[in-house]
Structures are given as C-alpha cells and as structure tokens.
C-alpha positions in Angstrom: -7.1 1.4 2.9 -6.1 -1.8 1.0 -2.7 -2.1 -0.5 -2.2 -4.9 -3.0 0.1 -5.6 -6.0 -1.3 -5.7 -9.7 1.1 -6.7 -12.7 4.4 -4.8 -10.9 2.5 -2.0 -9.8 1.6 -0.9 -6.2 -2.1 -0.4 -5.7 -3.8 2.1 -2.7 -7.1 1.6 -2.8 -8.7 4.4 -0.2 -12.7 3.6 1.1 -14.6 5.1 -1.2 -15.8 8.7 -0.7 -13.4 8.7 2.2 -10.6 10.2 2.8 -7.5 9.1 5.3 -6.8 10.7 8.2 -4.2 8.5 9.8 -2.7 8.2 13.4 0.9 7.8 13.6 0.7 4.6 14.4 -1.3 4.0 11.4 1.0 5.8 9.1 3.8 3.5 10.3 1.3 0.5 9.3 1.0 1.9 5.9 4.5 2.6 5.4 5.3 -1.2 6.4 2.5 -2.4 3.9 3.8 -0.2 1.4 7.0 -1.4 1.3 6.3 -5.1 1.8 4.1 -4.4 -1.4 7.1 -2.6 -3.2 9.1 -5.6 -2.8 6.8 -7.9 -3.7 6.2 -5.8 -6.8 10.2 -5.7 -7.6 10.1 -9.1 -7.3 7.9 -9.8 -10.1 9.2 -7.2 -12.6 12.3 -9.7 -13.2 
C-alpha cells in the first residue's frame, strides 16, 4: 500500500486486485503515514 500527496490531496493506492488485511502494528504504521501525508498536503495548500 502506498500513501502520497498529489496536488494537496492524500492518495492511498492499494496493490492491484488485492485487499488490505492489516495487523494492529500495520494499522499504526498506516495511520502514521496518513498523518504525515496530511501534514504535507496541508502545508502545500497555503
């Protein structure tokens, strides 16, 4: 799963044709990646 910022938006891209089944640790990592991307996206808006 990839998380990135594009034109001020947070984009989450899952593997093609797959679903995400995450352990609690992986959920924490995803949460952190989303938070970091949101901070970057917000800084690019202004």
